[in-house]
N, C-alpha and C positions, 0 to 999 in steps of 0.2 A: 504494500500499500504506500502510495506516494505521500511523503510528509507535506502537510499543508502549510508551506512557508509564506512569508509576506510576498516574495517574488512570485510564487505559484498562484497566490490569491489575486495578484495584480494581473496575471496572465490569463486567468480563468474567471472572468467576472460573472459568468452566467451559471457557474456550478451551483446546484441545488444545496441548500443548507437547512439543518433541522431547527430553525429558529423557533418555530411554534412549539415543538416538543420540549424545548428549553424554557418555555414560559414567556417568550417575547411576543409582543403584538406586532402586526405587520408594519404599523407606522414606526414602532421602535426599531425594528430591523432596518427599515428605510433610513432612519435617522443615523444609525451606526455607519451605514454605508456612506451617508453624506459626510459624516465627521471624518472618516478615513479617506474618502475620495476613491474608494474601491470596496469590493466585498471584504468582510473580515475573514481572517484565517479561523480555523476551527478553534484554536487556543484563544484568539481574541473574542470569538463568539461566546465561548464558555465564560470568559471573564465578564463580559458585558451582561450576560444572562443572569449570573448570580449577583452582580453588583447593582443591576437594575431591577432586581426582584423587589417585591413590596417590603419584605423583611429588611433588606439592606439599604434601600434607597429612600424609603418613606415617601414614595411618589404620590400616594393618595392623601397623605397626612401633613406634609411639610407646609402647605399653605396655611393650615390651621396652627401648627406648632410654633410658627414664627411669633405668635402672640406672647409666648413665654419670654422671648427677648424683648419685644416691644413694650410689654407691661411690666417688665422686671422691676421690682422695688429697689431702691437704693439700699445696699447692704454692704457695710465695710468688711464683713466676715468672708465674703465671697472672693476666693483666690483663683479658681478656674471654673468657668461656667460651661454652658452647652457647647458641644462640638468636639470634646475630647472623650477619651475612653470613660471617664467618670468626672463628676464635679468635685471640687476641693473647697473646703471652708476652713477658716482660721478659728481654732477653739481656745486660743490663749496659750501663754507660756512657751511660745515658739512652736507649738504643735499645730499640725494640719490634719484634717480628717477628710478622707474621700469615701464616697458611698454611691451606690447605684442599685437599681432594681431592673431586672430583665425577664423576659419570658422564654420558656422552653416548652410551650403548650403542645404543639402538634407532635413533636418527637416523643413526648411523654405518653401520648395516647397509643402510639404505635409500639413503643418499647418502653413501658413505664420505668423500669429500673434504670436503664442506660439514659433515656431521655432526661430523667430528673437528675441523675448523677452528673451528666455532662453539663446540665444547666448550672449546677453549683460550680463545677470546674471552670466554666466560661466566665461567670461573674467574678470569681476569685482572680482570674488572670487579668480582667479589666482593671480591677483594683490594683493588682501588682504592677501593671504597666504604667500606672501613674507615679510609681516610686515608693509605694506604701507597703508596709507589712499588713496583710489581712489579719484581722483580729476577731471577727465574728461574722456569722451568716444569719439570714432570716429567710422564711419561706411562706409567703402567702399562697394558699392553695384553694382550688375550687373543684368539686367533683359533682358527678350526676347524683340522681336520687340515692340516698344512703342504702336503700334496700334493693337496689337494682343489681342483678348478677354481675354486670360488667364493672360496677364500682368495686366489687370484691376482687376483680382482677387488677384494676388500675391503682386503687388506693394503696394496697400493700406494697406494690412494686415501686410506686413513686416514693413512699415513705422510706422504704429500704434503700432506694437510690440516694436520696438526700442524706440519710443517716450514714450509709456506708461510705460515701465520698467525703462528706464533711468530717465525720469521725476519724477517718484515716488521715485527713490533713491536720487533725488536731485543732479544728476551729469550732468553738462553741456555737450552737444554734440557739439564739437568745429570743427569737420572736417570730411572728408570722400569724397566720390564721387558717382555719379550715372551715369551708362552707359547702353545704350540700344543696343542690337544686337540680331539678330534672332538665333545666335548660343547658346544663353543662354535660349532658349525658355522653355525647359523642365528642365533646370538646372540653376536656378538663383544662383548667388553667394552672400551670406550674410556673409560678413566678419565683425568682430567686434574687436575694439581695445580699450585699456584702459591705462591710465597713473595713477601712484600712487607716492606719496611722503612720505619720511621718513628721519630720521637721520641715519647716517651710522651704529650706534650701535644697530639699531632696526631691522636689516635684519634677517629674519627667513628662515630656510631651511626645506625641506621635508625629515625628517629622524626620525627613531625610535631607540634611543639608551638608554641604562641604564636599566638593568634587574630590574624588579619590578615597573617601571614607568607605569602609567595607560594609556590605550587607551580610549579616550573619544569621542563619537560621539555627536555632538550638532548641533542644527538647526531644520529644519522641520522634520516631521515624513516621513518615507519611505513608498511610495505607488507604485501602479502598473504602473503609468505613466513612459514612458521612458525605459521600460524593453527592453534591446537590443538597445534602442535609437540610439544616434548618432554613437556609436561604430560599430553597424551593419549597420545602414542605410546609413552611409557614406562610406561603404566598398563594395559597389556593384554598378552595372550599372542599370539605369532605363530602362524599356522597353518603348514602345511608349506611354503607358497610365499611368503607375504607377511603383513603385518599386516592385520587386518580393516578398519582405518582407515589411510589413507595421507595424513595431512595434510602439507602442504609442509614440508620440512626447512628450517630457517633458512639464510639465505645470509649469509656473513660478508664484511666489508671491513676487513682489518687496517689499512689506511692511515687509514681513518676512525677506528678504535679508537686508533691511535697519537696522532692529534690529540685525541681525547677524553681520553686519559690525561694528556697534557701540559696541556691546558686545565683538567682537574679538579685536577691538582696545583698549578697556579697559583692556582686558586680557593681551595684549602685553605690555601695559603701566606698569603693575604690574609684568611683567617678569614671567608669570606662566607657559609658555609652553617650552618644550625642542625640540619639533618638530611639524610641522603642515602641513596638506594637505587638499585642498578643494576636494569635491566630484563632479566630472564632468562626462566626458565620462568614462564608465565602473564602475561608482559608487564605492561601497565598495570594489569590486574586485581590482580596481586600487588603492584606498587609502591605503588599508591594505598591499597589495603586494609592492607598491612603498615605503611606509614608512619603512617596514621591510627590503626591499632589500637595501635601502640607509643607514640603521643603522648598528649597530655593533652586533646585536643578532637576535633573532627570535621574534615571536609574537604569543600569544594565544588569540583567540576571542571567546566570547560566543554569537553566532549569534541570539539566541532567546532573547537576551537582547535589540535588536534593536527596538526602538519605531516605530510602524507601523500605517499607516492609513488604511490598509486593512489586517485584521487578517488572511485571507486565503492565503496569499502569502507563497510560498514554499521557502525553503532555497536558491534554485537556483535563484528564482526571486528576492529575497532580495539582493543577491550578484550582480545581473545584473542590478537592477533598477538604473536609472539615475535621480531619483527624485531630485529636485533642492534645493537650499538654505541649504546645509549641509556641515559641516567641520568635520575633524578628527584631534584631538590634542593628543600629548604625554605629559603627565603631571606627574611630580614627586609627590609621595604619599603625602608629606607635603603641596602641593599646591592644592590638589583636592577640599578641602572644600571651599577655597576661589574662585576657578574656578566655582564651582557650585553656589556660592552666586551671582557672577556676572551674570551668565546665568539667574538665577532666577530674578534678578533685571531687566533684559531686556526682560523677558518673553520668553526666549529661552530654549527649552527642551534640557537637557544634560544628557547623560547616560554613565556610565563606561561599556564598552563592552569587555574589555580585558586588557592584560598587555604585556609589553615587557619581553621576556625570555632571558636566557643566552644560548639558543640553536641556531640552524641555520635554523629552519623550521617555516613556517607559518602554524599554527594549528587552525582550526575553528571547533567549537562544536555547536551542535544543541540539546538542552535538554539533555545534558550530553553525547551525542553520537558524536564521531569524524567523521566529514564529509569532512574535508580538511586536508591534510598533505603534504605540497609541499615545495621545496626550493624556496623562494620568488623571487630570481633573475630570475629563469626560467620563471616565470610568467610576471614579470614587465620589465626585461631588456634583457633577452636572448631568445627572440622569433625568429621566422624564419627571415633569411636574404636572399632576393631573388636578384640574378643578372639577372634581367629581360633583355631579348634581346632587343636591340634597333637599329634602322637603319634609316638613313635619308629617308623620304618618297619619292616615285617615283615622286610625283607631285610638290616637292619643287622647282625644277629648273624651271619648266614651270610657277609657281606662281611668282617667282622672275624675270622671263624674261618678264612678262606681265607689262611692265613699266607704271606706272601712269603718267609719264611725257609726254606720247604720247597722252593722252586724249585731246579732244578739249577744248581750253581755250576761255575765254570771248574775244570778239573782240573789245569792246569799253567801254566807261565809263558807259553807261546805263546797259549793261550786267553785268559789274563788280558789279554795285550797286545791281542788282537783286540777284546775287549769294551771296553777303554779307548778304542780308536780308534772303535768303534761309538758309545760314549757321547758323546765330545767332538764327534762329527760329527752327532749327532742335533740336529734343529732347536731343541729346547728348551735344549740345552747349548752349541750352536754359537755362534760369534761373531755378534753382531747389528750389526756395523759397517756393513753394507749399509743398515741402517735409521738408525742414529745418525749416520752420516756425512751424512745429508740434513738434520740439524739443526745449527744454528750453536750450538756448545757454549761458545764463548769470547767472543762479542760482549759489549761493555761492559768487557772486560778484568779482571773480578773473579772469574772462575771459576778455582778452584784445583784442583778434582777434578770429573770428569764421567765418563760411561760410558766404559769398563766398570768403573770403580772401584766399591768397595762402597757408597759414598754420594757424592752430589753435594755440593759445598762451594763457597760464594761468600764472598768478603771483603765486609764491609759497612762497614768504616771503614779508609781507606787509611793513616791515621796510626798507628793502634794495631794493625792487622791482625786486629781482631775479625772473626769469621766465623760462619756457621751451616752446618750440614750437614743433608741430608734424604735419607732412604732410604724406598723403598716396597717392600713385599713381601706375598706371599699365595700359598699353595700349595693349590689347589683339591682336589688328590688327597688331601692330609692331611685337609682338612676333610670330604671325602666319607667317609673312614674314621671320623673322630671330629670332629664340628663344634666341640665345646668345646675340645679340644686343638689342633685345626687353627687356630682363631683366635688361640690363645695362641702357637702356633709362628710365625704370621705376625708378631705383635708382637715375639716374641723375635728373629726374624731381622733385622727392620728396626732394632730397638734395638742388636743386635750389630753390624750393618753401620755404623751411625753411630759406635759406640764404636771399631770397627776403624780408622775414619778419623782418630781422635784427638779426636772431639768428645763432649761430655757430653749424653746424651739428656735432653730436657726435657718434651716433650708429644707428643700423638698427634692425628692426624686419621684418618678412616677412610672407606672406600667399600664398602659391604656389598652385594655382588652375589649375588642368589638367584633362584630360579624363582618360580613362582606362589604367592602367599600363600593361595590358595584350596585348595592341596594341604596336608593336615595333616602330611605327611612333610617338605615344604619349610619349613613354619612351625616344625617341631621343629628342623630344621637351623638356621634363623635364631635361634630362641630360645636354643639351645645355644651357638651362636657369639657371640651378643651377651653372654650370661652369661660365657662364657670370657674374652672380651676385657675386660669390665668388671672381672672378678676379677684378671686379670693386670695391668691398668693400676693397679689399687689396690696390688698387691704391689710393682710396680716404681716407683711414685710418679710415673707419667706420666699426667696427666689427658687425657681425650678432650676437645678444644676444639671439635669440630664435625665435620661430614662429610656423608655422603650415603647414602641407601638406594636401591638399584635392584632392583626386583622385577619379576616377570613375564618373567625372562630364560629363556624356554623356547619350544620349538617343538612344538606339539601337547602330547603327554603327556611329552615329554622335556625335563627341566630341565637346566640347566648344573650342573656341580659347584658346591656352595656355595663362594663365592669372596670371603671377607672380605679386602680389600686394606687394609693398615695402613701409614700414613706416620708416621714418627718424625722429629721435628725435634731437632737438637742444637746446642749452642753450643761454640765453640773460641775461647779467648782470643787465640790467635796462629796464623793459618793457615799460617805458615812452619813450624810444628811438625807439620803434618798427616802422616798416614801413607798412602802409596800401597799398591797391592796387588803391584806388580812387584818381582821378585827382580832386582836390577840389578848387584850387586857380588859377584864370585866370592870364595869363602872365608867368606862369612857362614854362620852356623849356622841350620839350620831346626829350629824347635821346634813340636811339636803341643801345644796347650793344651786341657785338658779330658779327659773320659773317653769312650772308644770302645767301644760295645757292638754286639751283632748286632741292628741295627735297620734293616729293609729294607722295612717296610710303606709303601706310597705312594712308594717311592724311584724315582729316575731310572733306576737299574739294572733294577729289575723292570719299568719301562715300556719301556725301550729294548730290552732283551734278550729279554724274555718277554711283552711287551704285557699285563702283569698289573697289576691293582689289587686289593689285599686285604690283610688283617691290620690291625695297629695302627700309627699313625704313631709317630715317636720320642717318647720321654718328654720331658716339659717340667719343667725344674727352674729356676724363676725366680730363686731365690737364687743358683744357679750363674751364671745369665746376668748377674745384677747384679755378682757377683764378677769374672767374666771381663771385663765392661765396664770396671770400675774398674782392673784390671790393664792392659788395652790403653790406656786413657786416660793412666794414670800413665807407662807405658812410652814412649808417644808424646811426652808433654810433656818427659820427662827424657832423651830421646835414646837409650833403651835398645834400640829396634827401628827398623829401616829400612824394613820392609814388614810388612803384616798383611793377611790375607784370611780372612773368616769361612768356616765350613764349613756347606754347606746342600745344595742340590740337586746330586747327583753325588758328594757326599762329598769325601774328601781328595784323590783323584786329579784331580777336576774343578778344585778350587782350585789345586793344584800346576800343572796345565797352564795355567790362566789367569794365574798369577803368573809362571811361566817365560816364556810368550809375551809378556806385557806388558813384562817387564824385558829380554827377549832373552838370557836366561842359563838354562842347564840346572840339573839338580839330581841328586845321588846320594843315595839313601835306603836305609835298612836297616829291615826289618820288625821291630818290637819283639817280644821273646820271648813276651809275653803275648797276641799276636794272630796270626792267620793272615793271609796276604797279601790275601785276598779281602775280609775284614772291614776290615782296615786301609785298603784303598783305596776301598771302595764304601759302607761304612756311612754313614748320614745322622744319626747321633746329634747332638742339638742341644747348645748350650753349648760349641762348640769353635771354635778358630781356629788358623791356622798362621801363624807369624811368622818373619821373618829377623832374627837378632841378630848384630850385630858381635861378633867374637871379644873385643874389649876390654870388651864389656858383658855377657858371658855370666854371670859370677859375680854381678854386681849384679842382673841380671834373674832368674836362677834363685833367688837368695836372696829376692827380693821374692815370687816365686810360692810358695816353700816357707813363708815366714812367713805369707802370706795363705791358704794351704791350697788353692791351685789346682794340679792336676796339670800338670806341664810336662815333656814327653818330648823329648829330643833325638833326631831321626829322620834327620838328614842334613845336607848342606852344599850351598850354591849353587856349582855347578861345571859346566863343560863346555857342550856344545851338544846334550845329550839329557837325557831323564829316565830315569834308571837305577835300577830297583828291584832292588837287588843280590840275586843268587841267583834272580831271577824273569825279568826282561826289561828291555830298554832300547828306547826309541823316540826317534829323532832329532827335534829341535824342528821341523825342516823338514817332516817327515812329519806331526807333530801340527798344525802351522800349516795345512797343505793340507786336513786333515780338518776342522779347526775353522773355517776361514774360507771354505771353498768351498761350504758347504751352502746358506745362505740365497740367495746370488745364483743358484745352480743351480736352486733352486725357483721363483724369481720370474721368471727369464729366459724 
């Protein structure tokens, strides 16, 4: 077979090419020919196809994502923003923290273990590529109906993949969430996040500058796994049984990644690299084109120098392979020898595969024959931009008019009690300990808060106790009812969770999970959610530092609920002042902060008791969220509260059950005169939290709330071995624990 070189492509302009099979549209293929002034070679076609895929190019979403830059609030803490592998923020004392959330949804449905495992590996390398030591991971997850047979296939595999990879890396898994809903049946969402820590001067960027600098590929050998991988798999809709294309899902090796991490950190310490990029989606196609595009020159690569696990791979397959545990570094010639010595020390394969040139082209050769000659920006950063049509769906008004407030409510204390037990035992509200116990949450010894706390928290300086907190949240039911408000509620909840732990919210990463962008209703959901998140970040002063868009999450015509997952990073000066959720000391006073209204649209109660979705989600008051956060942070710092828990899914009663079970102590509560017992317990009004206040601090705490204008209502006391709603019902903690902790093991067994 004749090698398809640049010369051959120029001489055979009419040769048929499989552009459609590679996911390109006819006009996209025509544009590639226009850019090159000829037909592309097979290798060039492979590169453009993966880099112009939805997953890599954001071609349907970038017109909306630009709002995150246009509306970005002023924030002195932001050191690196959107456009790099991950955002970086200043957390004080010379430390910088980088964090990001990404998706590995489609691969995790096909191969749950490897899809989830390599999702963790990929996000960790993104953090590593910024110059940081990864210190913790999180995993926001969505699965289909909890009792569906396929959930028993997908969930255990995903959890085992996350735990297996993260545990082997020695990274604590400190947060995340697990949600079940039939809309995710064929499209589970496996989002993975990572936090990394470095000093300011250690920040690295993905760029290739300096003619004569060497391009070094190091890490695992390149294999046939993941050819087309996430770049293609995540850029199309599933049919009722499978994706129309089933490229091999990437296979992870966490022990190789651990060596790669330590090797890279030592290389950083000796300041041996001028630029660096991890190899994730689109593999070498991405790394070479992005490095060259962000640099000041061109790049020449000898592709036959790439170490292979499979000698039969074609040039196109090598360029498309998404084999894991690989990095690409730009190294000045005088540092190459030392770079190689460090790689050898860590038993990491390293090979010079090319060099930076003083030209403007990315040139790739195969055994001396040129197979790629492209302007790198056209591959990496100048792909198609679609103004997808979008329109509010015809059914939206009817959905919002179907008010959950009209649903039958419990008529007495016994019915209230039964619905509480029903709620806390539902898979979405039940304990996720069966899942989180498979993760090592305390490895490295710096974890100070982890599941089921409101936010994960790690110490980053042992001398000063400086720490960071991270929370991820997203409610697809709220977003289905109102995508704009739903995205803001996701941000508000994550912001509130971080503040409840005692940390000050600083910045945001997001993972925007939606159905097909070719559906105008889905694009309307996406446009509204993006607008809502950008507006809310501007108001709260928390810039979006980066993130991920995952589209085509639908089976046939059925899309998932719009699911914007928002991660909020916060900083705490002293982790010993953190606030847990557990009520641990009898006699402490329980206060409800914020206003409670009759808000049940998209609520857990409406789902669990009535299998209903309709109405409007809770109102968003971002200024109230900011005030509540300030009160929670001040109270934590000054020792005024011993426990705090935000109110969200399931309302007050869910938070009380979690706090009582966590601390091992019951509570006696009185329903305020202004509320009925049902609204008091089940409303999901936003901007609220429940706190436990030592009696010695009550006056100081309530005075602070009064002066600042935050409603604070004393509703009870920490006491006994049951939750007693006086005048209504009481439930022993033992009965609540059985209902809360037995659900997930019973479903998976």
